[in-house]
OpenMM code with the backbone's topology and positions (N, CA, C; nanometers):
from openmm import Vec3, app, unit

residues = "MET ALA GLU LEU ASN LYS ILE MET LYS ILE ASP GLU ILE ASP ARG LYS ILE LEU GLU SER LEU ILE LYS ASP ALA SER ILE SER VAL PRO ARG LEU SER LYS ASN ILE ASN VAL ASN PRO SER VAL CYS TYR SER ARG ILE LYS ARG LEU MET ARG ARG ASN LEU ILE LYS LYS PHE THR ILE ILE VAL ASP GLU GLU VAL LEU GLY TYR PRO MET LYS ALA LEU VAL GLY LEU ASN THR ASP ILE ARG GLN ARG GLU ASN ILE LEU ASN LYS ILE LYS GLU LEU PRO GLU THR ARG VAL ILE GLN GLU VAL THR GLY ARG PHE ASP ILE MET MET GLU ILE ARG ALA GLU SER LEU ASP HIS LEU HIS LYS VAL VAL THR GLY SER ILE GLY GLN THR GLU GLY ILE VAL ARG THR GLU THR LEU ILE GLU LEU LYS THR ILE LEU LYS ASP PRO SER PHE ASN LYS ILE THR LYS".split()
positions = [
    Vec3(1.1972, 1.1651, -0.1786),
    Vec3(1.1910, 1.1727, -0.0644),
    Vec3(1.3057, 1.2201, 0.0388),
    Vec3(1.2825, 1.2682, 0.1588),
    Vec3(1.3837, 1.3437, 0.2406),
    Vec3(1.4738, 1.2932, 0.3083),
    Vec3(1.6225, 1.2806, 0.2799),
    Vec3(1.6805, 1.2437, 0.3689),
    Vec3(1.6688, 1.2249, 0.5402),
    Vec3(1.7723, 1.1001, 0.6013),
    Vec3(1.7124, 1.0810, 0.6875),
    Vec3(1.7744, 1.1852, 0.7755),
    Vec3(1.8556, 1.2340, 0.7760),
    Vec3(1.9402, 1.3406, 0.8561),
    Vec3(1.8224, 1.4777, 0.7801),
    Vec3(1.7191, 1.4818, 0.7059),
    Vec3(1.6920, 1.5821, 0.6873),
    Vec3(1.5511, 1.6280, 0.6881),
    Vec3(1.4972, 1.5496, 0.7811),
    Vec3(1.3496, 1.5075, 0.8623),
    Vec3(1.3389, 1.6020, 0.9465),
    Vec3(1.2182, 1.6674, 0.9252),
    Vec3(1.1881, 1.7458, 1.0622),
    Vec3(1.0612, 1.7562, 1.1236),
    Vec3(1.0744, 1.7466, 1.2254),
    Vec3(0.9695, 1.6903, 1.3099),
    Vec3(0.9161, 1.8632, 1.3498),
    Vec3(0.8033, 1.8345, 1.3603),
    Vec3(0.6954, 1.9469, 1.3768),
    Vec3(0.6274, 1.9574, 1.4786),
    Vec3(0.5937, 2.0674, 1.5714),
    Vec3(0.4931, 2.0759, 1.6715),
    Vec3(0.3474, 2.1272, 1.6373),
    Vec3(0.2617, 2.1088, 1.7470),
    Vec3(0.1273, 2.1855, 1.7230),
    Vec3(0.1369, 2.3147, 1.6425),
    Vec3(0.1786, 2.4220, 1.7084),
    Vec3(0.1874, 2.5138, 1.6822),
    Vec3(0.2327, 2.5538, 1.4948),
    Vec3(0.3811, 2.4782, 1.4575),
    Vec3(0.4043, 2.4738, 1.3433),
    Vec3(0.3427, 2.3863, 1.2309),
    Vec3(0.2421, 2.3117, 1.2862),
    Vec3(0.1502, 2.2578, 1.2235),
    Vec3(0.0482, 2.3442, 1.1877),
    Vec3(0.0057, 2.3948, 1.2727),
    Vec3(-0.1006, 2.4836, 1.3142),
    Vec3(-0.0568, 2.6286, 1.1716),
    Vec3(0.0531, 2.6770, 1.2092),
    Vec3(0.1210, 2.8069, 1.1131),
    Vec3(0.1001, 2.7159, 0.9604),
    Vec3(0.1646, 2.6334, 0.9348),
    Vec3(0.1404, 2.5605, 0.7992),
    Vec3(0.0439, 2.5253, 0.7583),
    Vec3(-0.0769, 2.4795, 0.8192),
    Vec3(-0.2281, 2.4672, 0.7870),
    Vec3(-0.2669, 2.6186, 0.7418),
    Vec3(-0.2599, 2.7021, 0.8118),
    Vec3(-0.3285, 2.8491, 0.7831),
    Vec3(-0.2335, 2.8911, 0.6537),
    Vec3(-0.1365, 2.8955, 0.6570),
    Vec3(-0.0024, 2.9483, 0.5590),
    Vec3(-0.0667, 2.8759, 0.4270),
    Vec3(-0.0907, 2.7480, 0.4125),
    Vec3(-0.1434, 2.6762, 0.3145),
    Vec3(-0.2986, 2.7233, 0.2639),
    Vec3(-0.3557, 2.7413, 0.3271),
    Vec3(-0.5014, 2.8109, 0.3221),
    Vec3(-0.5047, 2.9634, 0.2589),
    Vec3(-0.4264, 3.0523, 0.3339),
    Vec3(-0.3977, 3.1494, 0.2758),
    Vec3(-0.2651, 3.2035, 0.3355),
    Vec3(-0.2096, 3.1972, 0.1931),
    Vec3(-0.0400, 3.2743, 0.2607),
    Vec3(-0.0275, 3.4067, 0.2862),
    Vec3(-0.1313, 3.5029, 0.2239),
    Vec3(-0.1179, 3.6365, 0.2570),
    Vec3(-0.1744, 3.6710, 0.3910),
    Vec3(-0.2155, 3.6029, 0.4790),
    Vec3(-0.2263, 3.6542, 0.6195),
    Vec3(-0.1227, 3.7265, 0.6614),
    Vec3(-0.1782, 3.8234, 0.7459),
    Vec3(-0.0577, 3.8911, 0.8411),
    Vec3(-0.0495, 3.8045, 0.9618),
    Vec3(0.0963, 3.8481, 1.0141),
    Vec3(0.1140, 3.7688, 1.1265),
    Vec3(0.0425, 3.8005, 1.2111),
    Vec3(0.0208, 3.8819, 1.2559),
    Vec3(-0.0577, 3.9311, 1.3755),
    Vec3(-0.2091, 3.8815, 1.3638),
    Vec3(-0.2641, 3.8555, 1.2546),
    Vec3(-0.4076, 3.7758, 1.2373),
    Vec3(-0.3769, 3.6569, 1.2767),
    Vec3(-0.2304, 3.5741, 1.2184),
    Vec3(-0.2384, 3.4407, 1.2080),
    Vec3(-0.2094, 3.3822, 1.3912),
    Vec3(-0.1348, 3.4985, 1.4374),
    Vec3(-0.0952, 3.4848, 1.5809),
    Vec3(-0.2299, 3.4535, 1.6351),
    Vec3(-0.3384, 3.5361, 1.6095),
    Vec3(-0.4582, 3.5663, 1.6720),
    Vec3(-0.5432, 3.4429, 1.6701),
    Vec3(-0.5200, 3.3840, 1.5295),
    Vec3(-0.5883, 3.2272, 1.4740),
    Vec3(-0.5411, 3.1591, 1.5685),
    Vec3(-0.4234, 3.1541, 1.6055),
    Vec3(-0.3563, 2.9810, 1.6573),
    Vec3(-0.3329, 3.0335, 1.7935),
    Vec3(-0.3364, 3.1271, 1.8441),
    Vec3(-0.3751, 3.1841, 1.9896),
    Vec3(-0.2138, 3.1814, 2.0389),
    Vec3(-0.1466, 3.2258, 1.9776),
    Vec3(0.0582, 3.2584, 2.0221),
    Vec3(0.0651, 3.4200, 1.9914),
    Vec3(0.1570, 3.4353, 2.0808),
    Vec3(0.2175, 3.5779, 2.0392),
    Vec3(0.2969, 3.5689, 1.9048),
    Vec3(0.2502, 3.7062, 1.8603),
    Vec3(0.3052, 3.7468, 1.6852),
    Vec3(0.4325, 3.7153, 1.7138),
    Vec3(0.5642, 3.7680, 1.8038),
    Vec3(0.6925, 3.7647, 1.8278),
    Vec3(0.7057, 3.5839, 1.7762),
    Vec3(0.6553, 3.4871, 1.8605),
    Vec3(0.6559, 3.3269, 1.8373),
    Vec3(0.6317, 3.3183, 1.7273),
    Vec3(0.4953, 3.3198, 1.6650),
    Vec3(0.4591, 3.3445, 1.5540),
    Vec3(0.5505, 3.3560, 1.4338),
    Vec3(0.6263, 3.5028, 1.4477),
    Vec3(0.7037, 3.5561, 1.3238),
    Vec3(0.8364, 3.4380, 1.3397),
    Vec3(0.8702, 3.4400, 1.4492),
    Vec3(1.0075, 3.3504, 1.4490),
    Vec3(0.9771, 3.2248, 1.3917),
    Vec3(0.8298, 3.1561, 1.4268),
    Vec3(0.8684, 3.0083, 1.3855),
    Vec3(0.8623, 2.9961, 1.2501),
    Vec3(0.7973, 3.1112, 1.1788),
    Vec3(0.7657, 3.0790, 1.0121),
    Vec3(0.9103, 3.1355, 0.9908),
    Vec3(1.0024, 3.2211, 1.0354),
    Vec3(1.1405, 3.2193, 0.9905),
    Vec3(1.1891, 3.0937, 1.0418),
    Vec3(1.1770, 3.0220, 1.1168),
    Vec3(1.2803, 2.9030, 1.1242),
    Vec3(1.2323, 2.7894, 1.0344),
    Vec3(1.0914, 2.7868, 1.0067),
    Vec3(1.0498, 2.7109, 0.8650),
    Vec3(1.0832, 2.7067, 0.7390),
    Vec3(1.1271, 2.8587, 0.7468),
    Vec3(1.1858, 2.9033, 0.6164),
    Vec3(1.3093, 2.8430, 0.6126),
    Vec3(1.3974, 2.8938, 0.6833),
    Vec3(1.5243, 2.8485, 0.7245),
    Vec3(1.5745, 2.7290, 0.7050),
    Vec3(1.4707, 2.6288, 0.7611),
    Vec3(1.4983, 2.4792, 0.7143),
    Vec3(1.4365, 2.4231, 0.6203),
    Vec3(1.4101, 2.5255, 0.5334),
    Vec3(1.3297, 2.4794, 0.3453),
    Vec3(1.2132, 2.3783, 0.4063),
    Vec3(1.1365, 2.4233, 0.4722),
    Vec3(1.0258, 2.3023, 0.5316),
    Vec3(0.8860, 2.4012, 0.4426),
    Vec3(0.9076, 2.5596, 0.4675),
    Vec3(0.8403, 2.6507, 0.3575),
    Vec3(0.9385, 2.6965, 0.2631),
    Vec3(0.9157, 2.6200, 0.1291),
    Vec3(0.9970, 2.6746, 0.0149),
    Vec3(0.9842, 2.8017, -0.0506),
    Vec3(0.8150, 2.8678, -0.0326),
    Vec3(0.8073, 2.9828, -0.1066),
    Vec3(0.6529, 3.0356, -0.0634),
    Vec3(0.6227, 3.1610, -0.0811),
    Vec3(0.4979, 3.1857, -0.0726),
    Vec3(0.4416, 3.2087, -0.2336),
    Vec3(0.3224, 3.1676, -0.2560),
    Vec3(0.2495, 3.1870, -0.3715),
    Vec3(0.1085, 3.1967, -0.3966),
    Vec3(0.0959, 3.1851, -0.4944),
    Vec3(-0.0705, 3.1905, -0.5253),
    Vec3(-0.1236, 3.0762, -0.6211),
    Vec3(-0.2386, 3.0530, -0.5902),
    Vec3(-0.2860, 2.9759, -0.6921),
    Vec3(-0.4070, 3.0045, -0.7896),
    Vec3(-0.3622, 3.0312, -0.8932),
    Vec3(-0.4518, 3.0803, -1.0362),
    Vec3(-0.5710, 3.0200, -1.0909),
    Vec3(-0.6945, 3.0795, -1.0395),
    Vec3(-0.7842, 2.9753, -1.1257),
    Vec3(-0.7655, 2.9530, -1.2604),
    Vec3(-0.7532, 2.8559, -1.3215),
    Vec3(-0.7392, 2.8341, -1.4550),
    Vec3(-0.8454, 2.8219, -1.5195),
    Vec3(-0.9394, 2.7886, -1.4533),
    Vec3(-1.0707, 2.7960, -1.5335),
    Vec3(-1.1189, 2.9260, -1.5941),
    Vec3(-1.1155, 3.0236, -1.4756),
    Vec3(-1.1123, 3.1883, -1.5068),
    Vec3(-1.0677, 3.2222, -1.6212),
    Vec3(-0.9523, 3.2039, -1.6642),
    Vec3(-0.8394, 3.2044, -1.7894),
    Vec3(-0.8799, 3.1191, -1.8997),
    Vec3(-0.9943, 3.0540, -1.8654),
    Vec3(-1.0249, 2.9574, -1.9992),
    Vec3(-0.9711, 2.8424, -2.0452),
    Vec3(-0.9181, 2.7726, -1.9498),
    Vec3(-0.8388, 2.6434, -1.9569),
    Vec3(-0.9057, 2.5522, -1.8179),
    Vec3(-1.0352, 2.5062, -1.8389),
    Vec3(-1.0977, 2.4283, -1.7670),
    Vec3(-1.0724, 2.2837, -1.7937),
    Vec3(-0.9936, 2.2396, -1.8758),
    Vec3(-0.9779, 2.1092, -1.9102),
    Vec3(-0.8620, 2.0749, -1.8184),
    Vec3(-0.8770, 1.9831, -1.7273),
    Vec3(-0.7609, 1.9164, -1.6568),
    Vec3(-0.7232, 1.7670, -1.6751),
    Vec3(-0.6119, 1.7285, -1.7151),
    Vec3(-0.5746, 1.5667, -1.7440),
    Vec3(-0.4260, 1.5755, -1.7204),
    Vec3(-0.4463, 1.4266, -1.6714),
    Vec3(-0.3047, 1.3673, -1.6465),
    Vec3(-0.3010, 1.2839, -1.7730),
    Vec3(-0.1459, 1.2911, -1.8188),
    Vec3(-0.1282, 1.1934, -1.9422),
    Vec3(0.0051, 1.1139, -1.9079),
    Vec3(-0.0531, 1.0128, -1.9173),
    Vec3(0.1037, 0.8948, -1.8630),
    Vec3(0.1323, 0.8747, -2.0056),
    Vec3(0.2824, 0.8547, -1.9971),
    Vec3(0.3905, 0.8620, -2.1114),
    Vec3(0.4710, 0.7466, -2.0783),
    Vec3(0.4528, 0.6179, -2.1915),
    Vec3(0.5514, 0.5352, -2.1830),
    Vec3(0.6577, 0.5737, -2.3036),
    Vec3(0.7837, 0.5328, -2.2777),
    Vec3(0.8931, 0.6255, -2.3694),
    Vec3(0.9597, 0.5206, -2.3674),
    Vec3(1.0629, 0.5618, -2.5103),
    Vec3(1.2029, 0.5013, -2.5440),
    Vec3(1.3140, 0.5585, -2.4435),
    Vec3(1.3360, 0.4482, -2.3178),
    Vec3(1.4275, 0.5505, -2.2480),
    Vec3(1.5392, 0.6328, -2.2911),
    Vec3(1.6179, 0.5733, -2.4106),
    Vec3(1.7215, 0.6662, -2.4943),
    Vec3(1.6822, 0.7862, -2.5030),
    Vec3(1.5634, 0.8493, -2.5168),
    Vec3(1.4672, 0.9730, -2.5745),
    Vec3(1.4506, 1.0505, -2.4532),
    Vec3(1.4838, 1.0001, -2.3203),
    Vec3(1.4334, 1.0647, -2.2524),
    Vec3(1.4373, 1.2319, -2.2217),
    Vec3(1.5676, 1.2440, -2.2158),
    Vec3(1.5928, 1.4012, -2.2066),
    Vec3(1.5454, 1.4982, -2.2934),
    Vec3(1.5206, 1.4297, -2.4344),
    Vec3(1.4887, 1.5195, -2.5575),
    Vec3(1.2988, 1.4924, -2.5195),
    Vec3(1.2649, 1.4121, -2.4683),
    Vec3(1.1424, 1.3958, -2.4384),
    Vec3(1.0830, 1.5266, -2.3286),
    Vec3(1.1567, 1.5116, -2.2111),
    Vec3(1.1497, 1.6054, -2.0835),
    Vec3(1.1450, 1.7507, -2.1119),
    Vec3(1.2610, 1.7789, -2.2150),
    Vec3(1.2512, 1.9056, -2.2916),
    Vec3(1.1513, 1.9638, -2.3654),
    Vec3(1.1239, 1.8653, -2.4465),
    Vec3(1.0038, 1.9113, -2.5248),
    Vec3(0.8707, 1.9271, -2.4744),
    Vec3(0.8068, 1.8136, -2.3756),
    Vec3(0.6711, 1.8382, -2.3090),
    Vec3(0.6592, 1.9473, -2.2021),
    Vec3(0.8061, 1.9695, -2.1378),
    Vec3(0.8153, 2.0987, -2.0618),
    Vec3(0.7706, 2.2510, -2.1042),
    Vec3(0.8306, 2.2641, -2.2330),
    Vec3(0.8116, 2.3596, -2.3275),
    Vec3(0.6614, 2.3885, -2.3898),
    Vec3(0.5876, 2.2689, -2.3629),
    Vec3(0.4274, 2.2897, -2.3816),
    Vec3(0.3805, 2.3995, -2.3045),
    Vec3(0.3199, 2.5081, -2.3746),
    Vec3(0.2275, 2.5622, -2.2693),
    Vec3(0.1215, 2.5406, -2.1798),
    Vec3(0.0892, 2.4054, -2.2015),
    Vec3(-0.0095, 2.3237, -2.1479),
    Vec3(0.0325, 2.2569, -2.0272),
    Vec3(0.1236, 2.2583, -2.0506),
    Vec3(0.2203, 2.1308, -1.9247),
    Vec3(0.1834, 2.2519, -1.7950),
    Vec3(0.1724, 2.1597, -1.6665),
    Vec3(0.1667, 2.2134, -1.5416),
    Vec3(0.2617, 2.1369, -1.4894),
    Vec3(0.2362, 1.9871, -1.4773),
    Vec3(0.3370, 1.9194, -1.3815),
    Vec3(0.3943, 1.7942, -1.4339),
    Vec3(0.5412, 1.7792, -1.4466),
    Vec3(0.5861, 1.6193, -1.5083),
    Vec3(0.6590, 1.5643, -1.3801),
    Vec3(0.6135, 1.4698, -1.3812),
    Vec3(0.6624, 1.3514, -1.3096),
    Vec3(0.7323, 1.2100, -1.3602),
    Vec3(0.8659, 1.1672, -1.3034),
    Vec3(0.9098, 1.0638, -1.3581),
    Vec3(0.8585, 0.9649, -1.2406),
    Vec3(0.8220, 0.8292, -1.2852),
    Vec3(0.7471, 0.7721, -1.2026),
    Vec3(0.7604, 0.6070, -1.2208),
    Vec3(0.7534, 0.5396, -1.1133),
    Vec3(0.7519, 0.3587, -1.1394),
    Vec3(0.6340, 0.3575, -1.2010),
    Vec3(0.6389, 0.1936, -1.2567),
    Vec3(0.5062, 0.1161, -1.2477),
    Vec3(0.4829, 0.1221, -1.3992),
    Vec3(0.3184, 0.1702, -1.4315),
    Vec3(0.2640, 0.1452, -1.5743),
    Vec3(0.3255, 0.2309, -1.6667),
    Vec3(0.3787, 0.3967, -1.6054),
    Vec3(0.4190, 0.4779, -1.7196),
    Vec3(0.5753, 0.4961, -1.6703),
    Vec3(0.6435, 0.5956, -1.7588),
    Vec3(0.7375, 0.6452, -1.7272),
    Vec3(0.7539, 0.7708, -1.6734),
    Vec3(0.6397, 0.8465, -1.7348),
    Vec3(0.6135, 1.0326, -1.6766),
    Vec3(0.5255, 1.0092, -1.6877),
    Vec3(0.4471, 1.1020, -1.5661),
    Vec3(0.3076, 1.1201, -1.5756),
    Vec3(0.3223, 1.2831, -1.5677),
    Vec3(0.2328, 1.3674, -1.6885),
    Vec3(0.1961, 1.5010, -1.7178),
    Vec3(0.0747, 1.5136, -1.6499),
    Vec3(0.0697, 1.6602, -1.5906),
    Vec3(-0.0617, 1.7318, -1.5585),
    Vec3(-0.0760, 1.8395, -1.6690),
    Vec3(-0.2004, 1.8354, -1.7778),
    Vec3(-0.1907, 1.9750, -1.8069),
    Vec3(-0.3093, 2.0296, -1.8278),
    Vec3(-0.3195, 2.1435, -1.8877),
    Vec3(-0.4730, 2.2548, -1.9040),
    Vec3(-0.4398, 2.2253, -2.0688),
    Vec3(-0.6122, 2.2563, -2.0742),
    Vec3(-0.6854, 2.2551, -2.2169),
    Vec3(-0.8326, 2.3477, -2.2155),
    Vec3(-0.8210, 2.4547, -2.3108),
    Vec3(-0.9379, 2.5205, -2.3394),
    Vec3(-1.0523, 2.4393, -2.3564),
    Vec3(-1.0394, 2.2925, -2.4089),
    Vec3(-1.1367, 2.2153, -2.4381),
    Vec3(-1.1257, 2.1035, -2.4760),
    Vec3(-1.1970, 2.0039, -2.4834),
    Vec3(-1.1771, 1.8854, -2.5448),
    Vec3(-1.0991, 1.8793, -2.6739),
    Vec3(-1.1293, 1.9689, -2.7633),
    Vec3(-1.1050, 1.9443, -2.9054),
    Vec3(-0.9313, 2.0241, -2.8458),
    Vec3(-0.9364, 2.0774, -2.7961),
    Vec3(-0.7486, 2.1646, -2.7478),
    Vec3(-0.6904, 2.0359, -2.6828),
    Vec3(-0.7598, 1.9600, -2.6010),
    Vec3(-0.6821, 1.8634, -2.5286),
    Vec3(-0.6351, 1.7376, -2.6283),
    Vec3(-0.7467, 1.6864, -2.7148),
    Vec3(-0.7362, 1.5991, -2.8212),
    Vec3(-0.5899, 1.6266, -2.8950),
    Vec3(-0.5651, 1.7500, -2.9562),
    Vec3(-0.4779, 1.8008, -3.0016),
    Vec3(-0.3181, 1.8132, -2.9571),
    Vec3(-0.3661, 1.8504, -2.8147),
    Vec3(-0.2270, 1.8285, -2.7468),
    Vec3(-0.1941, 1.7119, -2.7359),
    Vec3(-0.2659, 1.6214, -2.6978),
    Vec3(-0.2383, 1.5037, -2.6704),
    Vec3(-0.1777, 1.4088, -2.8157),
    Vec3(-0.2726, 1.4281, -2.8849),
    Vec3(-0.2064, 1.3673, -3.0343),
    Vec3(-0.1335, 1.3899, -3.1235),
    Vec3(-0.1018, 1.5554, -3.0864),
    Vec3(-0.0412, 1.6280, -3.2074),
    Vec3(0.1027, 1.6828, -3.0926),
    Vec3(0.0884, 1.7729, -3.0119),
    Vec3(0.1968, 1.7806, -2.9511),
    Vec3(0.2863, 1.6974, -2.8442),
    Vec3(0.2006, 1.6193, -2.8083),
    Vec3(0.2714, 1.5100, -2.6874),
    Vec3(0.2841, 1.3907, -2.7794),
    Vec3(0.1819, 1.3582, -2.8400),
    Vec3(0.2085, 1.1959, -2.9343),
    Vec3(0.2887, 1.2071, -3.0119),
    Vec3(0.3420, 1.3092, -3.0902),
    Vec3(0.4051, 1.3545, -3.1997),
    Vec3(0.5434, 1.3328, -3.1829),
    Vec3(0.5940, 1.3516, -3.0277),
    Vec3(0.7048, 1.3620, -2.9654),
    Vec3(0.8417, 1.2953, -3.0126),
    Vec3(0.9489, 1.2754, -3.0711),
    Vec3(1.0477, 1.1538, -3.0971),
    Vec3(1.0425, 1.0655, -2.9802),
    Vec3(1.0056, 0.9394, -2.9224),
    Vec3(1.0558, 0.8666, -2.8012),
    Vec3(0.9694, 0.8400, -2.7450),
    Vec3(0.8355, 0.9132, -2.7693),
    Vec3(0.6827, 0.8926, -2.6937),
    Vec3(0.6615, 0.7326, -2.7664),
    Vec3(0.6432, 0.6271, -2.6988),
    Vec3(0.5908, 0.5106, -2.7571),
    Vec3(0.4079, 0.4859, -2.7084),
    Vec3(0.3760, 0.5619, -2.6112),
    Vec3(0.2420, 0.5325, -2.5983),
    Vec3(0.1678, 0.6470, -2.5027),
    Vec3(0.0768, 0.6963, -2.5272),
    Vec3(0.0208, 0.7880, -2.4078),
    Vec3(-0.1314, 0.7271, -2.3670),
    Vec3(-0.1174, 0.7507, -2.2530),
    Vec3(-0.3089, 0.7260, -2.1954),
    Vec3(-0.3291, 0.8616, -2.1325),
    Vec3(-0.4716, 0.9192, -2.1440),
    Vec3(-0.4892, 1.0250, -2.0939),
    Vec3(-0.6216, 1.0226, -2.0011),
    Vec3(-0.6041, 1.0581, -1.9013),
    Vec3(-0.7074, 1.0663, -1.7668),
    Vec3(-0.7640, 1.2013, -1.7439),
    Vec3(-0.9084, 1.2301, -1.8139),
    Vec3(-0.9795, 1.3531, -1.7758),
    Vec3(-0.9963, 1.3779, -1.6522),
    Vec3(-0.9863, 1.4989, -1.5362),
    Vec3(-0.9998, 1.4797, -1.4150),
    Vec3(-1.1555, 1.5705, -1.4108),
    Vec3(-1.2208, 1.4726, -1.2955),
    Vec3(-1.3877, 1.5374, -1.3616),
    Vec3(-1.3919, 1.6247, -1.2484),
    Vec3(-1.3074, 1.5823, -1.1275),
    Vec3(-1.3302, 1.7100, -0.9981),
    Vec3(-1.2102, 1.6561, -0.9017),
    Vec3(-1.1782, 1.7815, -0.8357),
    Vec3(-1.0615, 1.7449, -0.7477),
    Vec3(-1.1058, 1.7714, -0.5991),
    Vec3(-1.0944, 1.6451, -0.5298),
    Vec3(-1.1808, 1.6188, -0.4091),
    Vec3(-1.1089, 1.7101, -0.2673),
    Vec3(-0.9321, 1.6403, -0.2970),
    Vec3(-0.8716, 1.6755, -0.1894),
    Vec3(-0.7434, 1.7815, -0.2665),
    Vec3(-0.6912, 1.8654, -0.2036),
    Vec3(-0.5932, 1.9479, -0.2631),
    Vec3(-0.4649, 2.0125, -0.1624),
    Vec3(-0.5134, 2.0304, -0.0557),
    Vec3(-0.4466, 2.0771, 0.0580),
    Vec3(-0.4003, 1.9493, 0.1545),
    Vec3(-0.2831, 1.9315, 0.1964),
    Vec3(-0.2484, 1.8798, 0.2833),
    Vec3(-0.2728, 1.8998, 0.4256),
    Vec3(-0.2916, 1.8276, 0.5016),
    Vec3(-0.3041, 1.7992, 0.6545),
    Vec3(-0.1483, 1.7650, 0.7189),
    Vec3(-0.1184, 1.8573, 0.8243),
    Vec3(-0.0269, 1.7778, 0.8766),
    Vec3(-0.0456, 1.6942, 1.0300),
    Vec3(-0.1715, 1.6821, 1.0512),
    Vec3(-0.2253, 1.6329, 1.1653),
    Vec3(-0.1401, 1.4959, 1.1729),
    Vec3(-0.1023, 1.4122, 1.0883),
    Vec3(-0.0808, 1.2918, 1.0994),
    Vec3(0.1005, 1.2920, 1.1679),
    Vec3(0.1827, 1.3832, 1.1521),
    Vec3(0.3044, 1.4121, 1.1486),
    Vec3(0.3485, 1.4767, 1.2204),
    Vec3(0.2385, 1.5312, 1.3445),
    Vec3(0.2917, 1.6045, 1.4821),
    Vec3(0.3397, 1.5247, 1.5348),
    Vec3(0.4624, 1.5418, 1.6277),
    Vec3(0.5105, 1.5027, 1.6950),
    Vec3(0.4563, 1.5518, 1.8451),
] * unit.nanometer
topology = app.Topology()
chain = topology.addChain("A")
for resn in residues:
    res = topology.addResidue(resn, chain)
    for name in ("N", "CA", "C"):
        topology.addAtom(name, app.Element.getBySymbol(name[0]), res)
């Protein structure tokens, strides 16, 4: 969570820029400026300002992992021996199937997002690579059936 002195308010132009870049980070500044109805120099300077203030951390791509042969996506909750935390984090972040690792509060200590080629591959990863890691007490796997919403909206935070 951002510290209070780092919270940045954005206006309608910034919101439109962010939402457009989330949809397609490769859009040219002239095209973006036309889409949101602002001057290209204003659009460019706004993007640079958002980058300087670290609201835009980087421009990237999203790979369709299903096309690469990894259609199975799962969330794995881990209950761990807290004394083994660093060892566990180091081991699971090295797994090629790992996409996201988050330390959380509540029912689990760690949540992982992983990708697998098949249900059998997922089973091997969860029961073998993850489940056999020293310090992991219990796992619970949730298979993603469908992603409903991925892109954030900035409508509620515009002031």
